Backbone bond lengths (Angstrom), bond angles and torsions (degrees), N, CA, C in turn:
res aa  C-N    CA-C-N  psi(-1)  N-CA   C-N-CA  omega(-1)  CA-C   N-CA-C  phi
1 M - - - 1.454 - - 1.525 110.69 -
2 E 1.332 116.94 -46.87 1.452 120.59 -179.05 1.519 111.07 -63.10
3 K 1.336 116.58 -37.00 1.459 120.04 -179.39 1.524 110.70 -62.61
4 R 1.344 116.80 -40.58 1.453 120.52 179.18 1.525 110.44 -64.98
5 A 1.329 117.37 -43.79 1.454 121.55 -178.07 1.521 111.87 -70.55
6 D 1.320 117.36 -18.25 1.462 120.90 -178.10 1.521 110.73 -114.09
7 S 1.315 117.57 29.87 1.457 122.22 -178.57 1.526 111.22 -73.14
8 F 1.332 116.34 167.28 1.473 121.24 177.09 1.520 110.35 -59.24
9 Y 1.328 116.50 -38.17 1.470 119.53 178.82 1.531 110.87 -59.80
10 V 1.339 117.20 -45.68 1.466 121.33 -178.51 1.525 111.20 -68.40
11 R 1.332 116.62 -45.46 1.462 120.56 -174.43 1.524 113.65 -73.01
12 V 1.339 117.83 -35.84 1.456 120.64 -172.59 1.534 112.98 -115.05
13 V 1.314 116.87 -60.22 1.470 120.57 -174.56 1.524 111.50 -63.53
14 K 1.311 116.53 -49.36 1.467 121.29 -178.40 1.532 110.91 -61.84
15 R 1.325 115.94 -39.37 1.471 119.76 -179.81 1.533 110.94 -68.41
16 L 1.310 117.87 -38.93 1.465 120.70 177.50 1.525 111.06 -63.19
17 F 1.327 116.68 -41.94 1.466 120.71 176.12 1.529 110.56 -62.00
18 D 1.324 116.48 -40.75 1.462 120.64 179.26 1.532 110.93 -58.20
19 I 1.322 116.27 -47.99 1.463 120.60 -177.67 1.524 111.06 -66.31
20 L 1.328 116.48 -45.87 1.461 120.68 -177.89 1.528 111.42 -62.14
21 L 1.329 117.43 -49.26 1.460 120.87 -179.14 1.528 111.76 -65.36
22 S 1.328 117.39 -33.75 1.461 121.00 178.73 1.524 111.08 -67.10
23 L 1.322 116.93 -41.82 1.465 120.49 178.66 1.522 111.14 -64.81
24 I 1.342 116.52 -37.50 1.466 120.80 177.08 1.528 110.71 -66.37
25 A 1.343 116.10 -37.63 1.464 120.94 -175.84 1.523 113.72 -77.65
26 L 1.324 118.30 -21.68 1.465 120.90 -172.85 1.530 114.27 -54.62
27 P 1.342 120.35 -45.58 1.474 118.90 178.88 1.524 112.96 -59.68
28 F 1.327 116.96 -37.27 1.464 120.80 179.15 1.522 111.16 -69.93
29 I 1.343 116.00 -35.49 1.463 120.34 176.81 1.526 109.56 -65.16
30 G 1.335 116.25 -37.94 1.467 120.45 178.39 1.519 111.90 -63.40
31 I 1.321 116.76 -41.81 1.469 120.76 178.07 1.521 110.14 -64.65
32 Q 1.336 115.52 -42.43 1.458 119.36 178.94 1.523 110.85 -61.43
33 W 1.319 117.07 -39.82 1.468 121.17 179.79 1.521 110.75 -62.64
34 L 1.328 117.21 -40.52 1.465 120.89 179.98 1.530 111.60 -62.16
35 I 1.322 116.17 -28.44 1.465 120.88 179.42 1.528 111.34 -86.68
36 C 1.323 116.02 -47.08 1.464 121.06 -172.68 1.526 113.61 -76.26
37 A 1.323 117.04 -39.84 1.465 120.10 -174.35 1.528 113.01 -56.68
38 P 1.342 120.13 -49.17 1.476 119.58 179.43 1.531 112.71 -62.80
39 L 1.340 117.11 -35.49 1.464 120.48 -179.42 1.520 111.21 -67.67
40 I 1.329 116.55 -42.43 1.469 120.83 179.08 1.528 109.99 -65.55
41 K 1.315 115.61 -44.14 1.464 121.27 -178.07 1.525 111.40 -66.92
42 H 1.316 116.35 -38.08 1.464 120.96 -176.40 1.522 112.35 -67.11
43 E 1.324 117.10 -34.36 1.464 119.46 -172.54 1.520 113.28 -65.81
44 D 1.324 118.42 -45.61 1.472 118.79 -179.32 1.526 113.58 -141.87
45 A 1.348 115.62 13.09 1.473 122.08 175.54 1.526 113.55 64.98
46 G 1.333 117.30 12.39 1.453 120.46 178.93 1.514 112.27 -83.53
47 P 1.333 118.23 -179.41 1.467 121.50 -179.44 1.524 112.12 -65.94
48 V 1.323 116.23 151.94 1.462 121.45 -179.31 1.522 110.77 -74.14
49 F 1.327 115.82 -39.74 1.466 119.91 -175.68 1.524 112.08 -105.19
50 Y 1.315 114.31 150.01 1.458 121.54 170.80 1.518 106.30 -112.26
51 N 1.313 116.26 111.88 1.462 121.26 -179.76 1.526 108.60 -90.55
52 A 1.327 115.05 102.04 1.456 121.03 -170.56 1.522 112.16 -98.49
53 P 1.334 118.77 125.43 1.467 120.77 175.86 1.515 110.55 -70.26
54 R 1.320 116.78 131.73 1.456 121.67 179.90 1.522 110.14 -140.19
55 V 1.317 116.28 166.43 1.465 122.31 178.41 1.520 107.96 -107.51
56 G 1.334 116.31 127.20 1.451 121.24 -177.33 1.513 113.16 -110.53
57 R 1.320 115.45 -153.60 1.466 121.45 -176.46 1.524 110.91 -59.97
58 G 1.324 114.62 134.74 1.458 120.29 179.25 1.510 113.94 72.65
59 G 1.349 117.33 12.25 1.457 120.43 -179.39 1.511 113.60 80.40
60 R 1.351 116.81 11.42 1.469 120.39 -177.98 1.524 110.66 -79.53
61 A 1.332 115.95 132.27 1.457 121.29 178.71 1.529 110.31 -75.95
62 F 1.323 116.78 142.62 1.457 121.28 174.45 1.521 109.18 -148.65
63 T 1.324 116.00 166.26 1.459 121.70 179.47 1.514 109.73 -98.56
64 L 1.319 116.65 118.31 1.461 122.76 179.81 1.523 108.69 -91.67
65 Y 1.328 116.44 131.60 1.457 121.37 -178.35 1.528 110.71 -96.50
66 K 1.319 116.23 135.22 1.462 120.52 174.38 1.535 108.43 -157.29
67 Y 1.318 115.96 157.35 1.459 118.79 175.02 1.520 109.02 -69.38
68 R 1.309 116.18 139.92 1.468 120.37 -179.89 1.526 109.43 -69.42
69 S 1.316 116.02 127.81 1.459 121.34 178.82 1.528 112.07 -115.78
70 M 1.335 116.84 -9.17 1.462 121.88 -178.77 1.528 111.14 -104.32
71 R 1.306 115.51 155.74 1.457 120.14 176.02 1.530 109.85 -67.60
72 V 1.307 116.47 151.01 1.466 121.40 179.59 1.529 109.56 -59.83
73 G 1.324 116.15 130.66 1.458 120.86 179.05 1.511 114.77 80.72
74 A 1.335 118.07 11.04 1.470 121.19 -179.96 1.526 110.06 -62.29
75 P 1.333 118.59 138.38 1.470 121.07 -179.39 1.521 111.74 -71.32
76 D 1.318 116.05 156.40 1.462 122.03 177.20 1.519 108.66 -87.69
77 L 1.339 116.85 115.28 1.463 121.03 -179.56 1.520 110.07 -104.28
78 K 1.331 116.28 143.52 1.457 121.52 -177.67 1.522 110.97 -125.35
79 E 1.338 115.05 153.54 1.458 121.44 172.57 1.529 109.02 -83.47
80 A 1.318 116.34 170.99 1.466 120.84 -179.81 1.521 112.20 -62.07
81 D 1.360 117.01 -29.82 1.471 119.58 -179.71 1.522 112.79 -86.03
82 G 1.335 116.36 3.38 1.460 120.81 178.06 1.512 114.78 94.10
83 S 1.333 117.74 -7.14 1.457 120.96 179.54 1.523 110.48 -77.84
84 T 1.328 116.36 166.20 1.456 121.74 -177.24 1.528 111.70 -73.12
85 Y 1.323 116.44 135.70 1.461 122.12 178.11 1.519 109.95 -67.12
86 N 1.337 116.37 135.98 1.457 120.59 -178.20 1.519 108.91 -151.45
87 A 1.335 116.84 110.34 1.462 120.73 -177.33 1.516 110.16 -142.77
88 A 1.332 115.59 154.21 1.462 120.84 -177.67 1.524 111.71 -64.59
89 D 1.336 116.73 -33.60 1.460 119.85 -176.59 1.531 112.07 -100.55
90 D 1.310 117.18 26.02 1.465 122.27 179.94 1.529 109.59 -57.70
91 P 1.331 118.97 115.04 1.471 121.40 -177.44 1.524 113.85 -68.44
92 R 1.313 117.38 -11.25 1.464 120.26 -179.39 1.524 112.24 -78.25
93 Q 1.324 117.39 -15.36 1.457 121.27 -176.10 1.528 112.13 -73.68
94 T 1.320 116.00 145.56 1.456 120.40 167.94 1.532 107.10 -81.71
95 K 1.328 117.47 169.78 1.461 120.27 179.60 1.525 111.19 -64.96
96 I 1.326 116.91 -47.83 1.462 120.34 178.65 1.522 109.41 -68.28
97 G 1.335 116.73 -33.50 1.465 120.80 178.72 1.514 112.63 -63.52
98 A 1.350 116.69 -38.18 1.464 120.61 178.73 1.528 110.27 -62.97
99 F 1.335 115.87 -39.96 1.473 119.68 178.37 1.531 110.78 -67.63
100 L 1.315 116.55 -43.59 1.464 120.46 -178.83 1.524 111.10 -62.97
101 R 1.313 117.59 -39.32 1.466 120.76 179.96 1.521 111.47 -70.69
102 K 1.328 116.37 -41.17 1.460 120.14 -178.92 1.529 111.20 -63.10
103 T 1.338 116.28 -35.81 1.471 121.27 -178.46 1.527 112.40 -94.41
104 S 1.347 116.97 -2.93 1.475 123.45 -178.43 1.529 112.72 67.43
105 L 1.325 117.94 12.21 1.461 120.64 179.02 1.521 111.99 -69.20
106 D 1.337 117.08 -21.24 1.464 119.56 179.00 1.520 112.34 -65.60
107 E 1.343 117.11 -18.32 1.459 121.05 -176.47 1.541 113.75 -87.94
108 L 1.326 117.97 -13.27 1.463 120.46 -171.53 1.540 115.29 -62.15
109 P 1.350 120.09 -29.49 1.469 117.84 175.59 1.526 113.77 -58.19
110 Q 1.337 117.58 -13.39 1.458 120.22 179.13 1.527 112.54 -69.10
111 V 1.324 117.00 -6.38 1.464 120.06 170.69 1.532 109.18 -57.38
112 L 1.330 116.79 -34.23 1.471 121.01 176.66 1.527 110.33 -65.38
113 N 1.326 117.50 -38.48 1.469 121.13 175.78 1.523 111.25 -63.17
114 I 1.340 115.69 -35.99 1.463 120.02 179.51 1.521 110.33 -67.22
115 L 1.316 116.59 -44.30 1.471 120.16 178.50 1.526 111.37 -62.00
116 K 1.320 117.00 -37.70 1.468 121.50 179.91 1.520 112.14 -71.06
117 G 1.328 116.98 -19.68 1.462 120.00 -178.15 1.511 114.13 95.94
118 D 1.353 116.89 3.93 1.466 120.09 176.73 1.520 111.02 -72.08
119 M 1.350 115.06 -31.89 1.456 120.47 -172.61 1.522 110.76 -136.61
120 S 1.332 115.01 175.09 1.452 123.60 174.87 1.529 107.45 -126.87
121 W 1.313 117.52 163.79 1.460 119.24 173.99 1.525 110.62 -62.33
122 L 1.337 116.10 -37.36 1.458 120.78 -178.23 1.520 110.39 -126.85
123 G 1.324 115.79 132.09 1.456 120.80 179.91 1.519 109.49 166.97
124 P 1.311 118.60 178.94 1.467 121.17 177.86 1.536 110.25 -64.29
125 R 1.320 117.29 138.95 1.458 119.30 176.58 1.528 109.61 -66.50
126 P 1.350 117.78 139.58 1.467 120.33 -176.40 1.522 112.16 -74.11
127 D 1.318 115.31 148.65 1.457 121.81 -179.54 1.522 111.44 -110.06
128 L 1.326 114.87 164.01 1.459 121.56 171.81 1.526 109.69 -73.64
129 A 1.324 116.58 159.42 1.471 120.50 179.24 1.527 110.87 -60.92
130 R 1.339 117.27 -38.45 1.464 119.74 179.74 1.530 111.38 -67.38
131 E 1.332 117.33 -27.61 1.458 120.23 177.01 1.527 110.49 -76.10
132 V 1.325 116.83 -39.55 1.464 120.82 177.58 1.525 110.38 -59.36
133 A 1.323 115.97 -36.40 1.468 120.37 179.85 1.530 111.90 -65.24
134 L 1.335 117.42 -16.86 1.464 122.05 -178.78 1.522 112.80 -99.55
135 Y 1.342 117.75 4.34 1.457 120.33 178.86 1.528 110.80 -59.28
136 R 1.322 114.93 141.99 1.457 120.97 171.57 1.527 108.98 -86.28
137 P 1.329 118.06 163.03 1.470 119.96 -179.20 1.524 111.75 -52.92
138 G 1.324 115.90 129.27 1.454 122.31 179.34 1.513 113.66 97.39
139 E 1.335 117.53 -24.18 1.467 119.96 -177.37 1.522 112.70 -72.75
140 E 1.332 115.78 -18.81 1.468 119.25 177.60 1.518 111.86 -68.47
141 A 1.317 117.89 -5.53 1.473 121.33 178.34 1.519 111.67 -59.91
142 K 1.329 117.62 -28.01 1.462 119.83 -179.20 1.529 111.76 -63.47
143 L 1.333 116.79 -20.74 1.458 120.63 179.97 1.526 112.78 -79.14
144 L 1.332 116.89 0.08 1.467 120.11 176.84 1.528 111.60 -76.74
145 M 1.335 116.82 -13.80 1.460 121.08 -177.19 1.516 111.60 -125.50
146 R 1.331 115.69 159.48 1.458 119.31 171.82 1.531 108.94 -62.00
147 P 1.322 117.18 137.40 1.465 118.80 175.01 1.524 110.35 -67.33
148 G 1.325 116.68 159.73 1.453 120.31 -174.23 1.516 114.79 -118.60
149 L 1.336 115.11 157.69 1.455 121.67 172.56 1.527 109.48 -68.77
150 S 1.329 116.15 -37.94 1.457 123.13 170.56 1.519 106.83 -130.71
151 G 1.327 116.33 169.93 1.452 117.87 -178.27 1.511 112.34 -170.36
152 Y 1.307 115.52 179.80 1.465 122.03 -177.16 1.531 111.37 -59.51
153 A 1.330 116.25 -46.25 1.467 119.61 179.84 1.521 111.54 -70.08
154 Q 1.334 116.78 -26.07 1.464 120.75 179.30 1.523 112.24 -70.46
155 V 1.297 117.20 -34.96 1.470 119.60 -176.62 1.529 112.94 -96.66
156 Y 1.319 117.39 -9.64 1.459 121.20 177.57 1.527 110.70 -124.73
157 G 1.311 115.22 59.30 1.460 119.54 176.25 1.512 113.64 136.84
158 R 1.321 116.12 -51.30 1.456 121.87 179.21 1.528 109.72 54.16
159 N 1.327 118.38 -133.50 1.462 120.78 -177.50 1.518 113.71 -83.24
160 A 1.340 117.00 -3.26 1.458 120.52 -179.65 1.524 112.44 -79.55
161 I 1.331 117.53 -9.34 1.458 120.68 176.14 1.530 108.98 -115.11
162 A 1.310 115.85 159.31 1.461 120.92 -177.10 1.536 110.77 -61.58
163 W 1.332 115.17 153.11 1.462 120.99 -174.97 1.525 112.07 -57.91
164 H 1.332 118.27 -45.38 1.469 119.77 -177.94 1.539 111.33 -69.50
165 E 1.320 117.48 -24.23 1.464 120.06 172.16 1.522 109.91 -67.91
166 R 1.331 116.79 -39.38 1.471 120.20 176.88 1.528 110.61 -65.15
167 L 1.324 116.37 -38.13 1.462 119.99 178.86 1.526 110.94 -64.92
168 A 1.335 116.99 -34.27 1.465 120.59 177.18 1.525 110.28 -65.93
169 L 1.332 117.04 -38.35 1.467 121.01 176.99 1.527 110.41 -67.98
170 D 1.333 117.12 -37.75 1.466 120.91 176.44 1.530 110.70 -61.11
171 R 1.324 115.59 -41.92 1.465 120.27 179.72 1.528 110.46 -64.44
172 Y 1.332 115.93 -40.55 1.471 120.12 177.29 1.529 110.27 -60.28
173 Y 1.325 116.34 -42.63 1.461 119.98 -179.28 1.533 111.11 -61.69
174 V 1.320 116.28 -45.66 1.466 120.31 179.77 1.527 110.91 -58.85
175 Q 1.321 117.06 -36.62 1.462 121.78 -178.01 1.526 112.95 -77.48
176 H 1.336 117.00 -22.19 1.465 120.41 -173.38 1.524 114.11 -123.58
177 V 1.317 117.56 10.90 1.465 120.41 -176.03 1.526 111.62 -56.16
178 G 1.313 115.44 137.36 1.458 122.10 179.25 1.520 109.49 -174.14
179 F 1.315 117.21 173.74 1.459 121.65 -175.71 1.537 111.66 -61.55
180 A 1.322 117.59 -44.63 1.462 121.00 -177.62 1.526 111.23 -63.24
181 L 1.327 116.81 -44.01 1.458 120.42 179.92 1.524 110.63 -65.82
182 D 1.330 117.25 -40.37 1.458 120.22 178.68 1.527 111.57 -64.23
183 C 1.316 117.57 -38.75 1.469 120.74 177.11 1.521 110.21 -61.93
184 K 1.315 116.53 -42.26 1.458 122.14 179.49 1.526 110.75 -62.27
185 I 1.326 116.96 -44.02 1.461 121.65 179.45 1.520 110.76 -67.22
186 F 1.332 116.54 -42.51 1.464 121.50 -178.81 1.532 110.60 -58.55
187 L 1.328 116.88 -47.02 1.462 121.15 -179.19 1.531 110.96 -68.46
188 R 1.313 116.63 -40.09 1.466 121.01 179.87 1.529 111.56 -66.26
189 T 1.345 116.76 -27.44 1.451 120.91 -179.75 1.524 111.59 -58.71
190 F 1.333 117.12 -40.88 1.462 120.42 -178.89 1.529 110.51 -61.51
191 Y 1.334 116.43 -43.67 1.463 120.05 178.47 1.527 110.28 -62.43
192 T 1.320 116.56 -44.80 1.463 120.96 -177.16 1.516 111.43 -62.18
193 V 1.348 116.54 -43.31 1.461 120.76 -178.71 1.524 111.40 -67.96
194 F 1.326 117.31 -48.61 1.459 120.56 -175.63 1.530 112.68 -72.08
195 S 1.313 117.39 -26.31 1.470 120.07 178.88 1.525 111.92 -87.11
196 G 1.344 116.46 -17.60 1.464 120.23 -176.51 1.510 112.53 73.24
197 E 1.322 116.68 16.93 1.468 122.06 -176.02 1.522 111.59 -65.47
198 G 1.341 115.93 124.29 1.461 121.61 172.59 1.516 115.97 72.58
199 V 1.358 118.03 14.95 1.467 119.43 -179.30 1.526 110.31 -62.18
200 F 1.327 114.92 -41.45 1.462 119.45 -176.45 1.526 110.88 -112.54
201 E 1.313 115.51 172.46 1.449 121.35 -175.52 1.517 111.63 -64.49
202 R 1.312 114.83 157.63 1.448 121.74 177.77 1.520 110.61 -54.78
203 G 1.333 115.03 131.39 1.450 119.68 178.60 1.517 113.95 94.63
204 E 1.367 116.84 -10.44 1.451 120.17 178.53 1.518 110.75 -89.43
205 K 1.317 116.70 147.93 1.448 120.79 177.35 1.504 109.81 -77.31
206 H 1.326 116.49 142.81 1.443 121.09 175.82 1.519 109.06 -89.44
């Protein structure tokens, strides 16, 4: 498993693609910021960004960047399995935040994380430290790779499947990562984002 996650493709080719695509995306991210930042700030005068602590490759902590979608001082809610609460009718969301989350636009500042080397365009989504502490045996395999802006579990279930099911998909990705699989995930990402598939938990309205 470790050999697959540490292959030449992962260490060199995948990283080169990450840097190239991030540099191409930066001007578009800048335009998006010019539009989103005033709207987020206007609604409740809070900060534009939410700097979220996450656990990355090798268990290393890093700060994940995203547009703030919750009201200032919103409480941290958890599911019974310890994963983060995520629902379409979450009362903690701001109006602009609800739109950003539904369209996944709140995640785009993570292009900066990709350039820094904290993340990749494709990989397992990063978890909180308290979630990592709840991993079952074998689930820590996802920490062998840089976390991703999108990933295998994101396009085949996302939040509509249980957290440990997503972790199983993350483990599969780490074991089978390669150019063909990444191309498949990359193309599927567009469908997932534009359709709104799996943004919220099972049983929630989109």
